[in-house]
N, C-alpha and C positions, 0 to 999 in steps of 0.2 A: 508572336510567341512571347510569353511572359518570362520574367527572370526566374531561373531555377533556384529554389531555396530548400532548406531542410527546416522542419519545425520540431520543437521540443515543448511538451506540456508537463507542468508540475502541479498536480492537484494536492495542495497543502491544506492544513487545518484552518488557516485564516483566509487564504485566497488561492485562486487558480491562475497560474502564469502561463503564457504562451509565447515562446521565443521563436523568431524567424532568424535564420543565419545563412551565410553562404555555405556551399558544400565544403569549403576549407575550414569552417568553424568560426567565421567572423560574425559577431552579433550585429544584427540590423535593427530590429524593433522588438519590443516586448508589449504584449497585451495582457490585461488583467481583468478578473471578475471576482467578487467576494464569494467565499464559501459560507453559505448561510446555514446556521444551526438553530434549533429550537432548544432552549434551556429546559432541563428537567431536574428534579431534586438530586439525581445521582450523577448528572453530567450534561449530556446533550445528545440530540439526534437530528437527523435530516432525512431527506427522501432521495431515492435513486434519481428521480428527474431533476432535483435541485443540483446534484453533482454534474450530470451530463449537460444541463443547461448552463452551468457556470463554465464548463470546459468549452462549450461551443461559443459562449459569449467572449471568452478570453481569446479564442482563435479568431473570431470575427473582428475583435478590436485590433489585433495584430495585423490582420489582412487589410483592414481599412487604412492603416498607416503605410502599407506597402502595396498599393493597388495593382502593380504589375507583376506580383509574385505568382509563381506556379510551384506548388509544393510537391517535391519528389518523394519525401519520406517523413514520417512522424514517429517520434519516440515519446511514450507517455510514462512518467514517473508519478508516484503518489505517496501519501501517508500510508502507513501499514495498519494492520489489525482490523480496521473497519471494513465492512463488506456488504454485498447485495445478494440476498437469497432470491432465487427465481424458480418458477415452475418450468415444466417442459416446453412452454412457449416463450421462455425468457421474460415472463412477466414478474416484476418484483412482488414479493409476498409480505414484506415488512419494511419498516423504516430502517435506515442505517444508524447503528449505535456508534457513537464516538469512541475512539480508541481509549480515551481516558475515563470513560464512564464506569462507575463502580457498582452497577446494579446486580452483578453476578457474584456477590460475596458468598452467598450460601453455596452456590455451585462450585466455587473454588474450594471451599471446605470439603465438599463431597468428593471432588476430584482427588484431593490429597488422601482422603480416607480410602477411596475405591481403587485408585491406580497406584498410589504411593507417591509422595511428593518427590523423593529423590529419583525414583524411576522415571517419572514424567520429565523432570529437568534433565536427566541424563540422556533420555531419548530425543528430546526436542531442543535442548540448549536454552530453555526459557525459564526464568525465575517464576516463583509461585505468586503470580499477580492476577488481578482482575483486568486483564488487558487482551487476552487472546480469544480467537474465534471459538475455541473448544468450549469454554464455559458460557460465553454469550449465546452460542447456539443452543446449548441445553436450556438456558433461561428462556429463549424465544420459544422453544418447543413447549415449555410449560405454560407460559403466559400468553402466547399467540399460537394456538393449535394449528392455524392455517399454514404455519411454516413447516409443518410435518410433511407437506406436499413438495417441499423443495427438492430439486434434483441437481442444482448447481449453485455454487457460491462464487461470486466474483470479488476479488480485491478491487479497490477503487480504480487503479490504473487499468486493470483488466476490463472493468465495466465500461470505462470511457472508450477503450479500443473496440469493444463489442458494439457500443452505440454508434461508432463511426463506420461500422461495416466490417469490422475485423472478426477473426476466428475466436472461438471460446477456448482460450488457453489460460494456464496458471503459471506465473513466473516464479522462479525458484526463491529469490530473496524475499518476496512477499509471502509466498506459501510457507516459508520457514518461520513466519511469525503468526501462524494460525494455531499451533499446538497440535496439528494433524500430520506434520511431516517429520519423519525420522531424520534427524540431523546427519547421522552417520551413513545411511544408505541413500538418502534422497528420495525414498519411497514413502507412501502413506503409512502412518502409524496406526495400524488397524485397531488396536485396543482403544486408542483415544477417540477415533472416529465412532466406534461402537458405543463407547461410554456416553458420548454427547448425542447419540441418536442420529448421526450423520451418515448417509449412504456414501460409499466410496466415490460416487460420481460428483459429489460436492467439490472435491479437490481438483478434479479434472486432469487434463494432460499437462504435466509439468515441463516447462521449457526454460532454457537459460535466457537471461536478459539479452535483447538484441535479435532474438529469433524472429524472422518475418511472420506476421500473423494476419495475412490478408491485405486488402487494399481498401481505401476509403471510398465510400459511396456518398456523394454530397452534391448539393446544388445550391442555388440562391447565394446568400452571403458567404457560404463556405465552398463555393464551386471551385475555387483555386486549389482545394484539397483533393478533388475527385481523382481517383486513381493512385493516390500516394500510398506507398508501402507503409504498413503499420507495424509497430513493435511495442511490446511492454518493456520499458527500460528498467523497471524495478522499484525498490524502496527508495524514497527520495533522498534520504541522508546518504545512502551508499552511492547513488547515482551522482550526487554532488562530489563525493570523493573521487569517483572515476573521472568526472569531468575536469577535475583539477589535478589529475595525475597522482593522487595520493592513495593508490590501491595496490601497491606492492606489499608482500609480506613484511610486516614490521612498521609500515607507514601508519601514522596517526593523524587524525583529522577532527576538527571541531566544527560541526554543522549547526549553526545557530539559526533557528526559526521559532515558530510557535512552540515546538518541542526541540529544545537544544539537545544535541547528542554528541558524545565523544566516541569516535570510532577507531578501531585498530584492525588492520587487515592481517589475516593469518593464513598460513598454509592449512589445508584441511587435515583432519585426523588427530586433533588434540586428544590426549588421554582422558578417560572418563573422570578421573580425579580432578583434572584441571577444569573440565566443563562444570562439574558440580561446585567447585570452589568459586568459580566466576559467577554462576547463577545465584549462589547463596549471597554474594555481594551485590546482586542487582545488575549484573552484566549479562546481556544476552549473547549467545553464541549461535550463529546461523549461517545459512548460505549467503554468499555475497552477490551483488549485482555484477561483479567482475567474475565471469565463469571460472570455475576451478579453484575458487578461494573462499575462505570463511571470513565472517565479520564479527568482531567483538564490539558490542555497542552498549553504552551506559549513559547515565546522567540525563535521561530523557524527560525528567520532570522539571528541569531548570526553566525552560521557557514558560511553562504553565505557572510556575511560582512568580516569575517576573510579571506575567499578565495580571495575576491577582494583586501584586503590589501596585501596578498602574491603576487598576480599578479602585483600590483603596484610597489612592491619591486623587481620584476623580479624573484621571487622564483617559480619554477615549483612544482606542487603538488607531482610529483613522487620523 
């Protein structure tokens, strides 16, 4: 009988990390694999297989370091906004567009004209940026007509859970950053879905972070994962706040990664005027990875700017 451990996977913009820990939360080993992107004029893109391949490589790296491990459960966190469109057979229909890609500028202008900028921000808690699934989906339908056959969209963590054998679920903190979720009700924002040409099935069944989502089916290098309970842990910045215990209403947290973010946990039900004031200042208001709470999140461009400074100085990230 192997040593029982719990695994955590964080699929970030720069790399995928896989942590093995004791059931009490003591860190044992960390595996890593790079998140590979193809640069394009508006930003970057990658493939669905690249993401799952990196997640599996990071897990294999961790398991190699702890050969007697038997994983009981896996939680997967990830960057938000980017996602995988699939057909009825779960086959990807397009490349994954990076969350910071700006190709959907025209679509953003159309959204403001058609839905009303303030109404969109009030309903979703999101600023008027080229970052959300709603405008990128409309861009994909125009420029890649094959995506019109999509019946499901997975956020990155949800796609990794699905690839490992889990159920097709949508986690609340990640769904809250699509532009398709009504912040106040936690239900689909029907007008936004319709505007982007997205069937309601794209958003899927919305669950709270930590909800069991099936079990791993794996063999070979990942055989130690077989049978482990899977869950979507949520948006990586918020999961970090939960992990460090900074998720009570009023707590503030600086999550520094490729996309640095400053978070403040809030009780739900902020007034519309407050939500609009925050979104006008570039602060998102959304569902938290801590169930029953909201998250105010800003300053997400900091890490990208620092990356550009490094590149200008000739410093390679590695």
